[in-house]
VOVO-150746 format. One record per atom (N, C-alpha, C, O): residue number from 1; atom name; y, x, z. Coordinates in pm, 1 decimal. Layout:
% residues N
+-------+-------+----------+----------+----------+
! zakol ! torti !       py !       px !       pz !
+-------+-------+----------+----------+----------+
!   NUM !    CA !        Y !        X !        Z !
...
+-------+-------+----------+----------+----------+
***
This chain:
% residues 118
+-------+-------+----------+----------+----------+
! zakol ! torti !       py !       px !       pz !
+-------+-------+----------+----------+----------+
!     1 !     N !   -169.8 !     60.1 !     11.3 !
!     1 !    CA !     26.4 !    -23.4 !     23.7 !
!     1 !     C !    164.8 !    121.7 !    -11.6 !
!     1 !     O !    170.6 !    243.6 !    -27.9 !
!     2 !     N !    233.9 !     27.3 !     -7.8 !
!     2 !    CA !    327.7 !     86.9 !   -113.0 !
!     2 !     C !    360.3 !    112.1 !     46.4 !
!     2 !     O !    271.2 !     99.1 !    130.3 !
!     3 !     N !    508.5 !    152.9 !     85.3 !
!     3 !    CA !    574.0 !    217.2 !    202.8 !
!     3 !     C !    706.2 !    135.0 !    236.5 !
!     3 !     O !    754.3 !    102.3 !    128.0 !
!     4 !     N !    744.7 !    112.0 !    287.1 !
!     4 !    CA !    864.0 !     27.7 !    351.4 !
!     4 !     C !    869.6 !     21.5 !    502.0 !
!     4 !     O !    795.7 !    -25.5 !    588.4 !
!     5 !     N !   1008.9 !    100.0 !    501.5 !
!     5 !    CA !   1036.4 !     64.2 !    615.3 !
!     5 !     C !   1156.4 !     74.6 !    722.0 !
!     5 !     O !   1218.7 !    169.2 !    770.1 !
!     6 !     N !   1160.1 !    -42.8 !    734.7 !
!     6 !    CA !   1286.7 !   -139.3 !    793.5 !
!     6 !     C !   1372.3 !   -120.8 !    950.3 !
!     6 !     O !   1380.6 !     -8.2 !    999.3 !
!     7 !     N !   1435.0 !   -245.3 !   1023.2 !
!     7 !    CA !   1419.9 !   -223.3 !   1161.8 !
!     7 !     C !   1408.7 !   -355.3 !   1109.6 !
!     7 !     O !   1387.8 !   -395.9 !    995.2 !
!     8 !     N !   1433.1 !   -432.8 !   1253.7 !
!     8 !    CA !   1418.4 !   -509.3 !   1346.1 !
!     8 !     C !   1435.5 !   -557.5 !   1457.2 !
!     8 !     O !   1360.1 !   -532.8 !   1551.3 !
!     9 !     N !   1562.0 !   -652.8 !   1467.0 !
!     9 !    CA !   1548.5 !   -731.7 !   1631.4 !
!     9 !     C !   1481.6 !   -842.8 !   1664.4 !
!     9 !     O !   1471.2 !   -865.4 !   1785.0 !
!    10 !     N !   1436.0 !   -914.4 !   1592.6 !
!    10 !    CA !   1327.6 !  -1015.7 !   1676.9 !
!    10 !     C !   1216.3 !   -936.7 !   1714.0 !
!    10 !     O !   1197.7 !   -928.8 !   1835.5 !
!    11 !     N !   1135.1 !   -874.2 !   1637.9 !
!    11 !    CA !   1009.2 !   -800.0 !   1662.7 !
!    11 !     C !   1021.4 !   -707.9 !   1777.9 !
!    11 !     O !   1043.4 !   -588.5 !   1757.2 !
!    12 !     N !   1009.5 !   -751.7 !   1890.4 !
!    12 !    CA !   1008.3 !   -707.0 !   1974.1 !
!    12 !     C !    896.6 !   -591.0 !   2005.2 !
!    12 !     O !    914.0 !   -482.6 !   2060.8 !
!    13 !     N !    763.1 !   -654.4 !   1945.8 !
!    13 !    CA !    637.1 !   -551.5 !   1909.6 !
!    13 !     C !    680.4 !   -452.1 !   1877.7 !
!    13 !     O !    631.3 !   -350.2 !   1926.1 !
!    14 !     N !    740.5 !   -447.0 !   1825.8 !
!    14 !    CA !    793.3 !   -308.5 !   1699.3 !
!    14 !     C !    803.3 !   -203.3 !   1765.9 !
!    14 !     O !    875.9 !   -198.8 !   1865.2 !
!    15 !     N !    750.5 !   -125.8 !   1734.4 !
!    15 !    CA !    818.0 !     25.3 !   1815.7 !
!    15 !     C !    928.7 !     64.0 !   1708.3 !
!    15 !     O !    949.1 !     69.6 !   1587.0 !
!    16 !     N !    981.8 !     85.0 !   1822.3 !
!    16 !    CA !   1155.2 !    124.5 !   1805.4 !
!    16 !     C !   1165.6 !     36.6 !   1709.4 !
!    16 !     O !   1231.5 !     84.1 !   1616.9 !
!    17 !     N !   1133.8 !    -59.3 !   1691.6 !
!    17 !    CA !   1204.9 !   -192.9 !   1672.2 !
!    17 !     C !   1194.8 !   -199.3 !   1519.3 !
!    17 !     O !   1259.5 !   -281.3 !   1454.2 !
!    18 !     N !   1091.4 !    -88.5 !   1450.6 !
!    18 !    CA !   1061.3 !    -79.8 !   1266.1 !
!    18 !     C !    973.1 !   -144.5 !   1244.4 !
!    18 !     O !    904.0 !   -193.0 !   1334.0 !
!    19 !     N !    954.5 !   -160.5 !   1133.4 !
!    19 !    CA !    810.7 !   -360.1 !   1065.3 !
!    19 !     C !    798.2 !   -219.6 !    949.5 !
!    19 !     O !    867.7 !   -120.6 !    972.7 !
!    20 !     N !    729.4 !   -221.1 !    858.6 !
!    20 !    CA !    664.1 !   -148.6 !    768.1 !
!    20 !     C !    582.2 !   -215.9 !    656.6 !
!    20 !     O !    511.3 !   -273.5 !    739.2 !
!    21 !     N !    560.9 !   -233.4 !    607.2 !
!    21 !    CA !    497.0 !   -252.1 !    447.9 !
!    21 !     C !    493.3 !   -405.9 !    489.5 !
!    21 !     O !    559.9 !   -431.7 !    589.8 !
!    22 !     N !    417.0 !   -527.8 !    420.8 !
!    22 !    CA !    419.8 !   -603.3 !    446.9 !
!    22 !     C !    489.4 !   -661.9 !    499.5 !
!    22 !     O !    561.3 !   -754.6 !    462.3 !
!    23 !     N !    471.5 !   -596.0 !    630.0 !
!    23 !    CA !    552.2 !   -693.7 !    835.3 !
!    23 !     C !    665.2 !   -735.3 !    744.3 !
!    23 !     O !    689.7 !   -852.0 !    713.6 !
!    24 !     N !    757.0 !   -587.5 !    688.6 !
!    24 !    CA !    891.1 !   -599.9 !    658.4 !
!    24 !     C !    853.6 !   -655.3 !    546.1 !
!    24 !     O !    957.0 !   -628.1 !    485.1 !
!    25 !     N !    796.2 !   -705.7 !    476.2 !
!    25 !    CA !    890.1 !   -766.1 !    321.7 !
!    25 !     C !    891.5 !   -972.8 !    397.1 !
!    25 !     O !    971.1 !  -1063.6 !    373.5 !
!    26 !     N !    763.1 !   -969.4 !    488.1 !
!    26 !    CA !    802.8 !  -1070.5 !    525.0 !
!    26 !     C !    893.9 !  -1125.6 !    660.7 !
!    26 !     O !    917.0 !  -1239.4 !    701.6 !
!    27 !     N !    938.7 !   -974.2 !    715.9 !
!    27 !    CA !   1074.8 !  -1057.0 !    728.8 !
!    27 !     C !   1174.9 !  -1062.2 !    674.0 !
!    27 !     O !   1261.3 !  -1140.2 !    714.3 !
!    28 !     N !   1195.1 !   -985.0 !    569.7 !
!    28 !    CA !   1243.4 !   -997.8 !    448.3 !
!    28 !     C !   1279.4 !  -1127.0 !    418.1 !
!    28 !     O !   1391.7 !  -1173.5 !    437.6 !
!    29 !     N !   1182.0 !  -1188.1 !    369.0 !
!    29 !    CA !   1194.3 !  -1276.6 !    287.7 !
!    29 !     C !   1206.3 !  -1381.4 !    308.1 !
!    29 !     O !   1275.5 !  -1457.2 !    240.3 !
!    30 !     N !   1127.7 !  -1418.8 !    428.3 !
!    30 !    CA !   1196.5 !  -1509.7 !    561.4 !
!    30 !     C !   1333.9 !  -1568.6 !    638.8 !
!    30 !     O !   1380.6 !  -1678.0 !    670.2 !
!    31 !     N !   1382.3 !  -1370.5 !    653.3 !
!    31 !    CA !   1575.6 !  -1401.4 !    681.3 !
!    31 !     C !   1604.6 !  -1461.7 !    523.6 !
!    31 !     O !   1640.2 !  -1579.5 !    524.3 !
!    32 !     N !   1591.3 !  -1377.3 !    345.3 !
!    32 !    CA !   1662.2 !  -1434.2 !    323.2 !
!    32 !     C !   1669.7 !  -1661.8 !    293.1 !
!    32 !     O !   1759.4 !  -1727.8 !    240.6 !
!    33 !     N !   1530.2 !  -1711.5 !    357.1 !
!    33 !    CA !   1490.9 !  -1814.5 !    289.3 !
!    33 !     C !   1505.9 !  -1897.6 !    410.0 !
!    33 !     O !   1473.0 !  -2015.7 !    398.4 !
!    34 !     N !   1560.3 !  -1846.9 !    550.9 !
!    34 !    CA !   1631.3 !  -1907.9 !    707.6 !
!    34 !     C !   1745.6 !  -1916.1 !    672.8 !
!    34 !     O !   1791.5 !  -2030.0 !    681.6 !
!    35 !     N !   1858.2 !  -1787.8 !    610.6 !
!    35 !    CA !   2006.0 !  -1793.6 !    556.0 !
!    35 !     C !   1981.0 !  -1992.5 !    503.7 !
!    35 !     O !   1894.8 !  -2066.8 !    456.9 !
!    36 !     N !   2080.0 !  -1994.8 !    538.3 !
!    36 !    CA !   2180.9 !  -2092.9 !    464.3 !
!    36 !     C !   2316.7 !  -2022.2 !    336.7 !
!    36 !     O !   2421.8 !  -1958.7 !    344.5 !
!    37 !     N !   2239.5 !  -2076.3 !    239.9 !
!    37 !    CA !   2333.7 !  -2075.6 !    135.8 !
!    37 !     C !   2494.6 !  -1999.6 !    198.6 !
!    37 !     O !   2535.7 !  -2090.5 !    270.7 !
!    38 !     N !   2584.0 !  -1902.4 !    205.8 !
!    38 !    CA !   2694.2 !  -1910.6 !    200.1 !
!    38 !     C !   2701.4 !  -1856.9 !    340.7 !
!    38 !     O !   2814.6 !  -1808.6 !    344.2 !
!    39 !     N !   2627.2 !  -1830.7 !    499.0 !
!    39 !    CA !   2675.8 !  -1762.5 !    633.7 !
!    39 !     C !   2672.5 !  -1623.9 !    608.3 !
!    39 !     O !   2706.3 !  -1552.1 !    702.3 !
!    40 !     N !   2640.5 !  -1571.7 !    506.0 !
!    40 !    CA !   2675.4 !  -1498.6 !    493.8 !
!    40 !     C !   2804.8 !  -1367.4 !    486.5 !
!    40 !     O !   2787.8 !  -1299.4 !    385.3 !
!    41 !     N !   2874.3 !  -1340.7 !    534.8 !
!    41 !    CA !   2998.9 !  -1328.8 !    518.9 !
!    41 !     C !   3005.9 !  -1207.2 !    389.1 !
!    41 !     O !   2917.7 !  -1121.7 !    381.3 !
!    42 !     N !   3102.4 !  -1211.7 !    307.3 !
!    42 !    CA !   3121.4 !  -1111.3 !    196.9 !
!    42 !     C !   3018.2 !  -1124.1 !     86.0 !
!    42 !     O !   3019.2 !  -1056.1 !    -16.6 !
!    43 !     N !   2889.5 !  -1259.3 !    129.9 !
!    43 !    CA !   2751.3 !  -1271.0 !     24.8 !
!    43 !     C !   2708.4 !  -1388.8 !     15.5 !
!    43 !     O !   2603.4 !  -1433.7 !     61.6 !
!    44 !     N !   2858.4 !  -1488.1 !    -96.7 !
!    44 !    CA !   2851.0 !  -1623.2 !    -93.8 !
!    44 !     C !   2660.1 !  -1685.8 !   -135.0 !
!    44 !     O !   2596.6 !  -1784.8 !    -98.9 !
!    45 !     N !   2627.0 !  -1566.1 !   -225.2 !
!    45 !    CA !   2477.7 !  -1623.7 !   -287.9 !
!    45 !     C !   2366.4 !  -1547.5 !   -276.8 !
!    45 !     O !   2291.5 !  -1482.1 !   -349.4 !
!    46 !     N !   2381.6 !  -1582.3 !   -141.3 !
!    46 !    CA !   2286.1 !  -1488.5 !      7.5 !
!    46 !     C !   2242.8 !  -1627.4 !     67.8 !
!    46 !     O !   2338.1 !  -1698.6 !     99.5 !
!    47 !     N !   2148.0 !  -1666.9 !     84.4 !
!    47 !    CA !   2108.7 !  -1767.9 !    128.0 !
!    47 !     C !   2010.9 !  -1875.4 !     43.0 !
!    47 !     O !   2013.9 !  -1859.9 !    -79.0 !
!    48 !     N !   1932.5 !  -1972.8 !     90.0 !
!    48 !    CA !   1800.8 !  -2120.1 !     36.6 !
!    48 !     C !   1952.9 !  -2233.6 !    127.7 !
!    48 !     O !   2031.0 !  -2222.0 !    222.1 !
!    49 !     N !   1915.9 !  -2339.2 !     14.9 !
!    49 !    CA !   2000.0 !  -2453.9 !     41.3 !
!    49 !     C !   1850.7 !  -2541.0 !    155.5 !
!    49 !     O !   1855.8 !  -2648.7 !    214.9 !
!    50 !     N !   1735.6 !  -2441.0 !    147.9 !
!    50 !    CA !   1667.8 !  -2525.8 !    169.7 !
!    50 !     C !   1741.6 !  -2676.4 !    345.2 !
!    50 !     O !   1731.3 !  -2797.8 !    363.1 !
!    51 !     N !   1789.0 !  -2589.0 !    403.1 !
!    51 !    CA !   1808.2 !  -2656.0 !    561.1 !
!    51 !     C !   1937.2 !  -2805.4 !    523.6 !
!    51 !     O !   1974.4 !  -2899.9 !    593.2 !
!    52 !     N !   1980.7 !  -2749.7 !    344.5 !
!    52 !    CA !   2061.3 !  -2917.9 !    292.0 !
!    52 !     C !   2029.5 !  -3042.5 !    245.6 !
!    52 !     O !   2085.7 !  -3151.8 !    240.5 !
!    53 !     N !   1876.3 !  -2975.7 !    198.2 !
!    53 !    CA !   1821.5 !  -3037.1 !    184.3 !
!    53 !     C !   1648.2 !  -3175.6 !    303.6 !
!    53 !     O !   1558.7 !  -3258.9 !    289.2 !
!    54 !     N !   1723.8 !  -3092.1 !    400.3 !
!    54 !    CA !   1552.4 !  -3152.4 !    493.9 !
!    54 !     C !   1572.4 !  -3276.4 !    535.6 !
!    54 !     O !   1481.1 !  -3344.9 !    581.8 !
!    55 !     N !   1737.9 !  -3331.8 !    518.8 !
!    55 !    CA !   1681.8 !  -3459.1 !    512.1 !
!    55 !     C !   1693.0 !  -3591.4 !    466.1 !
!    55 !     O !   1681.7 !  -3709.8 !    497.6 !
!    56 !     N !   1742.4 !  -3451.8 !    305.6 !
!    56 !    CA !   1634.9 !  -3571.6 !    197.6 !
!    56 !     C !   1569.5 !  -3588.4 !    197.4 !
!    56 !     O !   1472.3 !  -3550.6 !    262.7 !
!    57 !     N !   1594.1 !  -3702.4 !     71.8 !
!    57 !    CA !   1379.9 !  -3821.2 !     65.8 !
!    57 !     C !   1329.0 !  -3701.3 !    -45.6 !
!    57 !     O !   1384.2 !  -3686.0 !   -154.6 !
!    58 !     N !   1222.5 !  -3625.7 !     -1.3 !
!    58 !    CA !   1150.3 !  -3570.4 !   -127.1 !
!    58 !     C !   1104.0 !  -3548.9 !   -237.9 !
!    58 !     O !    994.8 !  -3495.8 !   -258.1 !
!    59 !     N !   1208.1 !  -3600.7 !   -351.4 !
!    59 !    CA !   1198.0 !  -3693.7 !   -432.8 !
!    59 !     C !   1200.6 !  -3585.7 !   -554.3 !
!    59 !     O !   1270.9 !  -3485.6 !   -540.2 !
!    60 !     N !   1119.5 !  -3605.4 !   -682.8 !
!    60 !    CA !   1082.0 !  -3551.1 !   -774.6 !
!    60 !     C !   1198.7 !  -3499.6 !   -804.2 !
!    60 !     O !   1158.5 !  -3393.0 !   -850.8 !
!    61 !     N !   1304.6 !  -3494.8 !   -812.0 !
!    61 !    CA !   1465.5 !  -3407.9 !   -828.4 !
!    61 !     C !   1484.9 !  -3293.3 !   -726.6 !
!    61 !     O !   1516.0 !  -3179.9 !   -763.0 !
!    62 !     N !   1458.5 !  -3339.2 !   -554.2 !
!    62 !    CA !   1500.6 !  -3288.9 !   -447.3 !
!    62 !     C !   1397.4 !  -3105.1 !   -473.5 !
!    62 !     O !   1442.1 !  -2991.7 !   -490.3 !
!    63 !     N !   1260.1 !  -3154.4 !   -465.6 !
!    63 !    CA !   1139.4 !  -3088.4 !   -487.3 !
!    63 !     C !   1224.4 !  -2951.9 !   -617.4 !
!    63 !     O !   1234.2 !  -2830.4 !   -600.2 !
!    64 !     N !   1261.5 !  -3018.4 !   -712.7 !
!    64 !    CA !   1243.5 !  -2879.5 !   -828.2 !
!    64 !     C !   1365.9 !  -2851.0 !   -817.5 !
!    64 !     O !   1410.1 !  -2770.3 !   -899.3 !
!    65 !     N !   1475.3 !  -2918.1 !   -695.4 !
!    65 !    CA !   1542.8 !  -2816.2 !   -684.3 !
!    65 !     C !   1550.5 !  -2687.2 !   -495.3 !
!    65 !     O !   1599.0 !  -2600.6 !   -422.5 !
!    66 !     N !   1462.9 !  -2779.1 !   -527.8 !
!    66 !    CA !   1282.0 !  -2616.6 !   -393.7 !
!    66 !     C !   1344.2 !  -2550.5 !   -390.2 !
!    66 !     O !   1426.2 !  -2473.5 !   -340.4 !
!    67 !     N !   1231.1 !  -2639.9 !   -533.3 !
!    67 !    CA !   1123.9 !  -2525.1 !   -634.0 !
!    67 !     C !   1223.5 !  -2395.9 !   -675.3 !
!    67 !     O !   1221.2 !  -2275.9 !   -647.7 !
!    68 !     N !   1287.3 !  -2457.5 !   -733.1 !
!    68 !    CA !   1399.2 !  -2338.9 !   -782.1 !
!    68 !     C !   1494.8 !  -2199.8 !   -744.9 !
!    68 !     O !   1530.4 !  -2088.2 !   -782.5 !
!    69 !     N !   1507.6 !  -2334.2 !   -609.0 !
!    69 !    CA !   1639.0 !  -2191.2 !   -497.6 !
!    69 !     C !   1475.3 !  -2044.2 !   -436.0 !
!    69 !     O !   1465.4 !  -1923.5 !   -413.5 !
!    70 !     N !   1409.8 !  -2136.2 !   -436.7 !
!    70 !    CA !   1288.9 !  -2061.8 !   -379.3 !
!    70 !     C !   1194.1 !  -1946.7 !   -463.6 !
!    70 !     O !   1128.8 !  -1842.9 !   -453.6 !
!    71 !     N !   1231.1 !  -2028.6 !   -533.1 !
!    71 !    CA !   1171.3 !  -1949.7 !   -663.9 !
!    71 !     C !   1308.6 !  -1812.9 !   -719.2 !
!    71 !     O !   1257.6 !  -1701.7 !   -705.5 !
!    72 !     N !   1400.3 !  -1806.6 !   -752.6 !
!    72 !    CA !   1534.3 !  -1731.5 !   -734.1 !
!    72 !     C !   1483.9 !  -1630.0 !   -631.2 !
!    72 !     O !   1431.2 !  -1521.5 !   -655.7 !
!    73 !     N !   1503.4 !  -1671.6 !   -539.8 !
!    73 !    CA !   1482.1 !  -1574.8 !   -374.8 !
!    73 !     C !   1391.5 !  -1478.0 !   -371.2 !
!    73 !     O !   1406.3 !  -1360.2 !   -338.5 !
!    74 !     N !   1213.4 !  -1584.6 !   -438.4 !
!    74 !    CA !   1155.1 !  -1492.6 !   -449.0 !
!    74 !     C !   1140.8 !  -1399.4 !   -542.5 !
!    74 !     O !   1074.1 !  -1298.7 !   -518.9 !
!    75 !     N !   1216.6 !  -1424.6 !   -692.1 !
!    75 !    CA !   1212.7 !  -1275.9 !   -795.6 !
!    75 !     C !   1337.8 !  -1236.8 !   -761.8 !
!    75 !     O !   1406.3 !  -1189.6 !   -852.5 !
!    76 !     N !   1387.6 !  -1245.7 !   -645.3 !
!    76 !    CA !   1542.2 !  -1152.7 !   -600.5 !
!    76 !     C !   1430.8 !   -994.6 !   -540.0 !
!    76 !     O !   1454.4 !   -876.8 !   -513.7 !
!    77 !     N !   1296.9 !  -1092.6 !   -541.9 !
!    77 !    CA !   1197.9 !   -914.4 !   -416.6 !
!    77 !     C !   1144.2 !   -874.7 !   -512.0 !
!    77 !     O !   1086.8 !   -945.1 !   -595.1 !
!    78 !     N !   1158.5 !   -716.0 !   -514.5 !
!    78 !    CA !   1117.7 !   -617.2 !   -569.7 !
!    78 !     C !    998.1 !   -648.5 !   -575.5 !
!    78 !     O !    933.9 !   -686.2 !   -673.6 !
!    79 !     N !    965.8 !   -633.4 !   -470.9 !
!    79 !    CA !    851.3 !   -586.6 !   -356.9 !
!    79 !     C !    690.7 !   -756.1 !   -361.6 !
!    79 !     O !    590.3 !   -807.3 !   -312.1 !
!    80 !     N !    764.6 !   -756.2 !   -434.4 !
!    80 !    CA !    607.2 !   -934.1 !   -415.0 !
!    80 !     C !    686.9 !   -997.5 !   -582.9 !
!    80 !     O !    802.2 !   -995.6 !   -626.0 !
!    81 !     N !    518.0 !  -1062.8 !   -652.8 !
!    81 !    CA !    462.3 !  -1152.2 !   -730.0 !
!    81 !     C !    506.0 !  -1318.2 !   -654.1 !
!    81 !     O !    493.8 !  -1388.9 !   -554.1 !
!    82 !     N !    544.9 !  -1311.5 !   -746.4 !
!    82 !    CA !    524.0 !  -1472.5 !   -681.2 !
!    82 !     C !    382.0 !  -1573.2 !   -751.9 !
!    82 !     O !    354.4 !  -1574.8 !   -871.9 !
!    83 !     N !    323.8 !  -1633.5 !   -667.9 !
!    83 !    CA !    194.3 !  -1693.5 !   -726.0 !
!    83 !     C !    203.6 !  -1841.5 !   -736.3 !
!    83 !     O !    173.0 !  -1910.2 !   -833.7 !
!    84 !     N !    256.7 !  -1885.6 !   -606.2 !
!    84 !    CA !    281.0 !  -2055.0 !   -568.7 !
!    84 !     C !    400.5 !  -2019.4 !   -498.0 !
!    84 !     O !    457.0 !  -1918.6 !   -455.6 !
!    85 !     N !    424.2 !  -2215.3 !   -505.4 !
!    85 !    CA !    556.3 !  -2234.4 !   -397.2 !
!    85 !     C !    417.4 !  -2433.1 !   -370.9 !
!    85 !     O !    364.7 !  -2515.1 !   -446.0 !
!    86 !     N !    422.9 !  -2418.4 !   -283.6 !
!    86 !    CA !    372.4 !  -2565.7 !   -269.9 !
!    86 !     C !    485.3 !  -2657.7 !   -136.0 !
!    86 !     O !    551.6 !  -2639.4 !    -34.0 !
!    87 !     N !    467.3 !  -2698.8 !   -175.5 !
!    87 !    CA !    575.4 !  -2834.4 !    -75.2 !
!    87 !     C !    557.7 !  -3002.3 !      6.7 !
!    87 !     O !    610.9 !  -3108.9 !    -24.4 !
!    88 !     N !    507.1 !  -2985.2 !     65.9 !
!    88 !    CA !    497.7 !  -3110.2 !    141.6 !
!    88 !     C !    553.2 !  -3207.0 !    275.2 !
!    88 !     O !    592.9 !  -3152.6 !    378.2 !
!    89 !     N !    551.6 !  -3294.2 !    265.8 !
!    89 !    CA !    640.8 !  -3341.1 !    363.3 !
!    89 !     C !    573.9 !  -3451.9 !    480.7 !
!    89 !     O !    475.0 !  -3521.1 !    456.4 !
!    90 !     N !    623.3 !  -3453.0 !    567.4 !
!    90 !    CA !    514.5 !  -3509.6 !    663.1 !
!    90 !     C !    621.6 !  -3667.1 !    688.6 !
!    90 !     O !    681.1 !  -3733.5 !    603.7 !
!    91 !     N !    614.1 !  -3683.1 !    814.4 !
!    91 !    CA !    696.1 !  -3730.8 !    895.1 !
!    91 !     C !    832.2 !  -3761.7 !    923.2 !
!    91 !     O !    916.7 !  -3846.5 !    894.7 !
!    92 !     N !    816.2 !  -3638.9 !   1003.6 !
!    92 !    CA !    945.5 !  -3549.0 !   1043.6 !
!    92 !     C !    951.2 !  -3437.5 !    989.2 !
!    92 !     O !   1068.2 !  -3399.2 !    991.1 !
!    93 !     N !    885.0 !  -3365.3 !    941.4 !
!    93 !    CA !    859.9 !  -3244.7 !    844.5 !
!    93 !     C !    824.3 !  -3238.7 !    718.6 !
!    93 !     O !    741.9 !  -3316.0 !    669.7 !
!    94 !     N !    915.5 !  -3094.8 !    618.9 !
!    94 !    CA !    866.9 !  -3014.6 !    569.1 !
!    94 !     C !    809.1 !  -2912.2 !    496.7 !
!    94 !     O !    872.9 !  -2832.9 !    427.5 !
!    95 !     N !    719.6 !  -2912.5 !    507.7 !
!    95 !    CA !    602.8 !  -2805.4 !    463.6 !
!    95 !     C !    724.8 !  -2699.6 !    375.1 !
!    95 !     O !    838.7 !  -2744.6 !    387.9 !
!    96 !     N !    718.8 !  -2604.3 !    312.8 !
!    96 !    CA !    696.1 !  -2515.1 !    194.5 !
!    96 !     C !    599.9 !  -2426.5 !    324.7 !
!    96 !     O !    596.5 !  -2407.3 !    446.3 !
!    97 !     N !    506.2 !  -2381.4 !    152.3 !
!    97 !    CA !    382.3 !  -2293.4 !    169.8 !
!    97 !     C !    412.0 !  -2180.5 !     43.5 !
!    97 !     O !    440.2 !  -2234.0 !    -63.7 !
!    98 !     N !    409.9 !  -2079.3 !     44.0 !
!    98 !    CA !    495.8 !  -1977.6 !    -14.9 !
!    98 !     C !    348.9 !  -1952.7 !    -94.0 !
!    98 !     O !    262.1 !  -2029.3 !    -52.2 !
!    99 !     N !    311.2 !  -1875.7 !   -182.7 !
!    99 !    CA !    241.6 !  -1764.6 !   -177.9 !
!    99 !     C !    271.8 !  -1623.8 !   -283.2 !
!    99 !     O !    345.8 !  -1649.6 !   -378.1 !
!   100 !     N !    241.7 !  -1537.7 !   -277.8 !
!   100 !    CA !    316.9 !  -1425.0 !   -330.1 !
!   100 !     C !    270.4 !  -1281.5 !   -317.9 !
!   100 !     O !    278.9 !  -1244.3 !   -200.9 !
!   101 !     N !    221.8 !  -1183.8 !   -403.8 !
!   101 !    CA !    185.5 !  -1120.6 !   -345.4 !
!   101 !     C !    220.3 !   -940.2 !   -352.0 !
!   101 !     O !    254.0 !   -874.1 !   -450.1 !
!   102 !     N !    208.1 !   -916.2 !   -276.0 !
!   102 !    CA !    294.2 !   -796.9 !   -228.8 !
!   102 !     C !    213.9 !   -655.1 !   -336.6 !
!   102 !     O !     97.1 !   -630.9 !   -367.0 !
!   103 !     N !    366.9 !   -577.4 !   -372.8 !
!   103 !    CA !    322.6 !   -487.7 !   -497.7 !
!   103 !     C !    349.8 !   -397.5 !   -425.2 !
!   103 !     O !    453.9 !   -407.1 !   -360.1 !
!   104 !     N !    263.2 !   -274.9 !   -410.8 !
!   104 !    CA !    179.7 !   -220.9 !   -601.1 !
!   104 !     C !     98.3 !   -252.7 !   -574.3 !
!   104 !     O !     33.1 !   -238.8 !   -677.7 !
!   105 !     N !    -53.0 !   -348.0 !   -408.8 !
!   105 !    CA !   -161.8 !   -402.0 !   -473.5 !
!   105 !     C !   -217.3 !   -462.5 !   -481.7 !
!   105 !     O !   -339.9 !   -472.2 !   -475.3 !
!   106 !     N !    -32.9 !   -604.2 !   -522.4 !
!   106 !    CA !   -107.4 !   -757.4 !   -565.9 !
!   106 !     C !   -128.9 !   -835.0 !   -388.5 !
!   106 !     O !   -153.2 !   -951.8 !   -358.4 !
!   107 !     N !   -106.4 !   -705.6 !   -294.7 !
!   107 !    CA !   -164.7 !   -764.0 !   -157.2 !
!   107 !     C !   -114.9 !   -900.6 !   -156.8 !
!   107 !     O !      1.1 !   -933.0 !   -182.2 !
!   108 !     N !   -270.9 !  -1027.6 !   -107.3 !
!   108 !    CA !   -144.6 !  -1206.4 !    -95.5 !
!   108 !     C !   -127.1 !  -1182.3 !     58.8 !
!   108 !     O !   -178.2 !  -1102.3 !    137.2 !
!   109 !     N !    -48.7 !  -1267.6 !     69.7 !
!   109 !    CA !    -26.3 !  -1300.2 !    167.4 !
!   109 !     C !     69.5 !  -1446.1 !    206.6 !
!   109 !     O !    170.2 !  -1444.8 !    135.8 !
!   110 !     N !     66.6 !  -1549.9 !    283.9 !
!   110 !    CA !    119.2 !  -1695.3 !    255.1 !
!   110 !     C !    209.9 !  -1723.4 !    280.0 !
!   110 !     O !    181.2 !  -1841.5 !    260.6 !
!   111 !     N !    390.1 !  -1732.4 !    333.8 !
!   111 !    CA !    476.2 !  -1835.5 !    408.5 !
!   111 !     C !    490.5 !  -1900.4 !    413.5 !
!   111 !     O !    547.3 !  -1962.3 !    323.6 !
!   112 !     N !    442.8 !  -1966.3 !    555.7 !
!   112 !    CA !    505.8 !  -2101.0 !    612.7 !
!   112 !     C !    629.7 !  -2159.6 !    633.0 !
!   112 !     O !    727.2 !  -2106.3 !    685.9 !
!   113 !     N !    622.5 !  -2257.1 !    594.3 !
!   113 !    CA !    803.9 !  -2255.9 !    707.1 !
!   113 !     C !    850.8 !  -2462.0 !    711.5 !
!   113 !     O !    909.6 !  -2540.1 !    636.6 !
!   114 !     N !    782.4 !  -2469.3 !    842.4 !
!   114 !    CA !    799.4 !  -2610.7 !    876.0 !
!   114 !     C !    935.7 !  -2561.8 !    948.3 !
!   114 !     O !    979.3 !  -2462.6 !   1006.7 !
!   115 !     N !   1001.2 !  -2768.4 !    885.8 !
!   115 !    CA !   1173.1 !  -2744.2 !    867.6 !
!   115 !     C !   1106.5 !  -2865.5 !    951.6 !
!   115 !     O !   1035.3 !  -2939.3 !    883.5 !
!   116 !     N !   1120.7 !  -2903.8 !   1114.4 !
!   116 !    CA !   1160.9 !  -3077.3 !   1111.9 !
!   116 !     C !   1354.3 !  -3091.3 !   1169.2 !
!   116 !     O !   1449.0 !  -3032.2 !   1220.9 !
!   117 !     N !   1281.5 !  -3283.2 !   1076.9 !
!   117 !    CA !   1335.2 !  -3331.0 !   1058.0 !
!   117 !     C !   1408.8 !  -3409.1 !   1259.9 !
!   117 !     O !   1332.7 !  -3485.3 !   1319.5 !
!   118 !     N !   1514.1 !  -3381.3 !   1310.4 !
!   118 !    CA !   1506.8 !  -3356.5 !   1431.7 !
!   118 !     C !   1668.6 !  -3451.3 !   1481.1 !
!   118 !     O !   1704.6 !  -3454.7 !   1598.8 !
+-------+-------+----------+----------+----------+
***
């Protein structure tokens, strides 16, 4: 596996708060997806629209908007290839399952994002 090294203040279990390999890739993707679009200073296009869509009905149009946004985020990440995006709606949740292959070995991982409608 390619060696990626990064820094995390969230993962208290990481030695010196460093992450490597696929753990870093997952952390970076989750940070990008869980950041609301326009939330970062000087980076108005960074982030996801998924937070703005949480209370919208999961119509075909809404589903397409979310899938396109997630596809763009994954496409901007050079360390992975997108395999699949699956959106499901529960009574009070929307779940996005994103399957990617971490390069160069194409190691498969799945990111699961549960957004609660509360």
